[in-house]
C-alpha positions in Angstrom: 0.0 0.0 0.0 1.3 3.4 -1.0 0.7 6.7 0.8 -0.2 9.3 -1.8 -0.8 13.1 -1.8 -3.0 14.5 -4.6 -3.0 18.3 -4.8 -6.2 19.6 -6.5 -7.7 16.4 -5.1 -11.3 17.8 -5.1 -11.1 18.9 -8.8 -12.3 17.2 -11.9 -9.2 15.0 -12.6 -7.9 15.0 -9.0 -11.2 13.5 -7.7 -11.0 10.6 -10.2 -7.3 10.1 -9.2 -8.3 10.0 -5.6 -11.0 7.4 -6.4 -8.6 5.3 -8.4 -5.8 5.1 -5.8 -8.3 4.3 -3.1 -9.7 1.5 -5.3 -6.2 0.1 -5.6 -5.8 -0.1 -1.8 -3.6 3.0 -1.3 -4.0 5.7 1.3 -4.9 9.1 -0.2 -4.4 12.6 1.2 -6.3 15.1 -1.1 -5.3 18.7 -0.8 -7.5 21.4 -2.3 -8.4 25.1 -1.4 -11.7 24.6 -3.3 -11.1 27.7 -5.5 -12.2 25.6 -8.5 -12.5 22.2 -6.8 -15.7 21.0 -5.3 -16.2 19.0 -2.0 -19.2 17.2 -3.8 -16.6 15.6 -6.1 -15.1 13.7 -3.1 -18.1 13.4 -0.8 -18.5 9.7 -1.4 -14.8 9.1 -0.4 -15.1 10.5 3.1 -16.4 7.3 4.5 -13.2 5.5 3.5 -10.8 5.3 6.4 -7.8 5.6 3.9 -9.0 9.0 2.7 -8.0 12.3 4.2 -9.0 15.8 2.9 -6.9 18.9 3.7 -8.5 22.2 2.7 -5.5 24.5 2.2 -3.7 26.6 -0.4 -0.6 24.9 -1.5 1.1 28.1 -2.6 1.6 28.9 1.1 2.9 25.7 2.7 2.2 21.9 2.6 2.6 20.0 5.8 2.0 16.2 5.8 3.0 14.1 8.8 4.6 10.7 8.3 6.1 9.1 5.2 4.9 9.6 1.6 5.5 7.4 -1.4 4.1 9.6 -4.1 2.7 13.1 -4.9 0.4 14.0 -7.9 0.4 17.7 -8.4 -2.9 18.7 -10.0 -3.8 21.9 -8.3 -4.5 24.7 -10.8 -7.3 26.5 -12.5 -7.6 24.7 -15.7 -10.1 26.4 -18.1 -10.0 29.7 -20.0 -12.9 31.0 -17.8 -10.8 30.2 -14.7 -7.5 31.6 -15.7 -9.0 34.8 -17.2 -10.8 35.4 -13.9 -7.9 34.2 -11.7 -4.7 35.1 -13.6 -2.6 35.7 -10.5 -3.7 32.6 -8.7 -3.0 30.6 -11.9 0.5 31.9 -12.1 1.1 31.4 -8.3 0.0 27.8 -8.2 2.1 26.9 -11.3 5.2 28.5 -9.7 4.9 28.7 -5.9 2.6 25.7 -5.6 4.9 23.6 -7.8 7.8 24.7 -5.7 6.0 23.6 -2.5 5.0 20.3 -4.0 8.5 19.5 -5.2 9.9 20.6 -1.8 7.5 18.1 -0.1 8.7 15.3 -2.5 12.3 16.1 -1.7 11.7 16.1 2.0 9.8 12.8 2.0 12.0 11.2 -0.7 8.7 10.6 -2.7 8.3 10.4 -6.4 6.1 13.2 -7.9 4.0 13.5 -11.0 3.2 17.0 -12.2 0.3 17.9 -14.4 1.5 19.9 -17.4 -0.7 20.5 -20.4 -0.9 20.5 -24.2 -1.1 24.3 -23.8 2.7 24.4 -23.5 2.6 23.9 -27.3 0.6 27.1 -27.7 -0.9 27.5 -31.2 1.3 24.8 -32.7 3.3 25.0 -35.9 3.8 21.3 -36.1 1.0 18.7 -36.2 0.4 16.4 -34.4 2.4 17.6 -31.4 5.4 15.5 -30.2 7.2 15.9 -26.9 10.3 17.3 -28.5 8.3 20.3 -29.9 9.1 23.5 -27.9 5.8 25.2 -28.7 4.5 28.5 -30.0 3.2 30.5 -27.0 2.3 34.1 -26.6 3.6 34.9 -23.1 1.7 38.2 -22.8 -1.6 37.1 -24.4 -4.7 36.2 -22.3 -3.9 32.5 -22.2 -0.3 33.2 -21.3 -0.9 33.1 -17.6 -1.8 29.4 -17.9 0.6 28.4 -20.6 3.6 30.0 -19.0 2.7 28.7 -15.5 2.8 25.2 -16.9 6.0 25.8 -18.8 7.6 27.1 -15.6 6.2 24.0 -13.8 8.1 21.8 -16.2 11.3 23.8 -15.8 11.1 23.7 -12.0 10.4 20.0 -12.0 13.4 19.2 -14.2 15.6 21.4 -12.0 14.5 19.4 -8.9 15.2 16.2 -10.8 18.7 17.1 -12.1 19.8 19.2 -9.1 18.2 17.3 -6.2 17.7 13.9 -7.7 13.9 13.9 -7.0 12.0 11.2 -8.9 9.9 13.4 -11.2 7.3 12.6 -13.9 5.8 15.1 -16.3 2.4 14.5 -17.9 1.4 16.8 -20.8 -2.4 16.4 -20.7 -4.6 17.0 -23.7 -8.3 17.8 -23.7 -9.9 15.5 -21.2 -13.7 15.2 -20.4 -16.1 13.3 -18.3 -18.3 13.4 -15.2 -17.4 16.0 -12.5 -16.5 18.8 -14.9 -18.1 22.0 -13.7 -21.1 23.4 -15.6 -19.5 26.8 -15.7 -16.1 25.3 -16.6 -16.0 27.3 -19.8 -14.5 24.5 -21.8 -16.1 23.2 -24.9 -17.5 19.9 -23.5 -19.6 21.4 -20.6 -20.5 24.4 -22.7 -21.9 22.3 -25.6 -23.6 19.7 -23.3 -25.3 22.2 -21.0 -26.4 24.4 -24.0 -27.8 21.3 -25.8 -29.6 20.0 -22.7 -31.2 23.4 -22.0 -32.2 23.8 -25.7 -30.0 26.9 -26.0 -28.0 27.9 -29.0 -24.7 25.9 -29.1 -21.9 28.5 -29.4 -19.0 27.6 -31.8 -16.2 30.1 -31.8 -14.6 30.8 -35.2 -15.9 28.8 -38.2 -15.7 25.5 -36.3 -12.8 24.2 -38.4 -10.3 24.3 -35.5 -9.6 20.8 -34.1 -9.4 19.1 -30.7 -8.8 15.6 -29.5 -10.9 14.4 -26.6 -9.8 11.8 -24.0 -12.2 10.3 -21.5 -11.1 10.8 -17.9 -10.8 7.1 -17.0 -8.4 6.6 -19.9 -6.3 9.6 -18.7 -6.2 8.3 -15.1 -4.9 4.9 -16.3 -2.2 6.7 -18.3 -1.3 8.9 -15.3 -1.1 5.9 -13.0 1.2 4.1 -15.4 3.4 7.1 -15.8 3.7 7.7 -12.0 5.1 4.2 -11.4 7.3 4.2 -14.6 10.9 5.2 -14.9 10.2 7.9 -17.5 11.5 11.3 -16.4 11.0 13.2 -19.6 7.5 14.7 -20.6 4.9 12.3 -21.9 1.8 13.3 -24.0 -1.4 11.8 -22.6 -4.5 12.3 -24.7 -6.6 10.8 -27.5 -5.2 11.2 -31.0 -8.6 10.9 -32.6 -8.8 14.5 -33.9 -12.1 16.2 -35.0 -13.3 19.7 -35.8 -15.2 21.6 -33.2 -18.2 22.0 -35.6 -18.4 18.2 -35.9 -18.0 17.8 -32.2 -21.0 20.1 -31.6 -23.1 18.2 -34.0 -22.2 14.9 -32.2 -23.2 16.3 -28.8 -26.4 17.7 -30.3 -27.3 14.3 -31.7 -26.5 12.3 -28.6 -28.4 14.8 -26.4 -31.4 14.6 -28.8 -31.4 18.4 -28.7 -33.2 20.8 -30.9 -30.5 23.5 -30.3 -29.2 25.6 -33.1 -25.4 25.8 -33.7 -24.3 29.5 -33.9 -20.9 31.0 -34.6 -19.0 33.7 -32.7 -15.7 35.4 -33.0 -12.7 33.2 -32.2 -10.9 34.2 -28.9 -7.4 35.6 -29.0 -4.6 33.0 -29.3 -7.1 30.1 -29.5 -5.2 27.2 -31.0 -6.2 26.2 -34.5 -5.2 22.5 -34.1 -4.6 20.2 -31.1 -3.7 16.5 -31.5 -1.2 14.5 -29.4 1.3 12.2 -30.8 1.2 9.4 -28.2 3.9 7.2 -29.7 6.0 7.6 -26.6 3.1 6.7 -24.2 2.5 3.6 -26.3 6.2 2.7 -26.2 7.2 3.4 -22.6 3.8 3.0 -20.8 2.0 0.5 -23.0 -0.9 2.9 -22.9 -3.5 4.2 -25.4 -7.1 5.4 -24.9 -9.8 2.7 -25.0 -13.1 4.6 -24.4 -14.9 5.5 -27.7 -16.1 9.1 -28.0 -19.9 8.3 -28.1 -19.5 6.1 -25.0 -17.7 8.7 -23.0 -20.0 11.5 -24.2 -23.1 9.5 -23.2 -21.8 9.1 -19.7 -20.9 12.8 -19.5 -24.2 13.9 -20.8 -26.0 11.8 -18.2 -23.9 13.4 -15.5 -24.8 16.9 -16.6 -28.4 16.0 -17.1 -28.6 14.9 -13.4 -26.8 18.1 -12.3 -29.3 20.3 -14.2 -32.2 18.3 -12.9 -31.0 18.7 -9.3 -30.4 22.4 -9.8 -34.0 22.8 -11.1 
């Protein structure tokens, strides 16, 4: 049995990680200041004696008594709505929060996996994106606070690995979706699903030709778990390489929701990436991992989740 800290443990991905590690028999300490996390995401875990929740801001200090085997650093606002509303907090958790998490790993001689993002590639000039691509990021654009926070996270992590010998792992996570995303998340999946279920216009930004690749959360969690316990210290892309246009994605959600919503088009936000598709050759090679959940299967589960949330709110 391992003893594991998960920062951002009450968030979308963090709560699924907490669930997975408990199911595997480990002890989980979830740390979250609930800025964008939600206690409801982990309410069902409180009855488990191997689960502990600490409500605190990791940019200040992290104290955990006793030994630790692993840390998964997932604390951060993670959607455009969040980091446009919370730019300073986003930069602080990517820098100061990462520093604190790495310091805890060094103190406890624990391995640490940090959550980076496909956003480090910016609006990419190569396609699909491979781990050796350095990216095309506007550091002073509206998305820069998130992009650069994650780029700094990677640099700090590698410094702790090379200078202090900390066992570090870096996951570059591409678009992930599933139950426990927030309705006001601002990302395309909850936006489209909530609009479709409410019968509202489904808002596509730009002409809808920009592409994304969507990975169901259970697939991502499997990849993260394999990466954590692997020997790979360089960044690894984790995502679904099945690329599709945003317009087609909207139409798919509309059909699965049996919605009468109309698809409308609005101006594309500044620095919005035109393409996004992971090259997961490395994940296949070093982790033996690739996504298994089909898009419709994952979307049906996610639509059912949002339908229940809307019903409860009503």
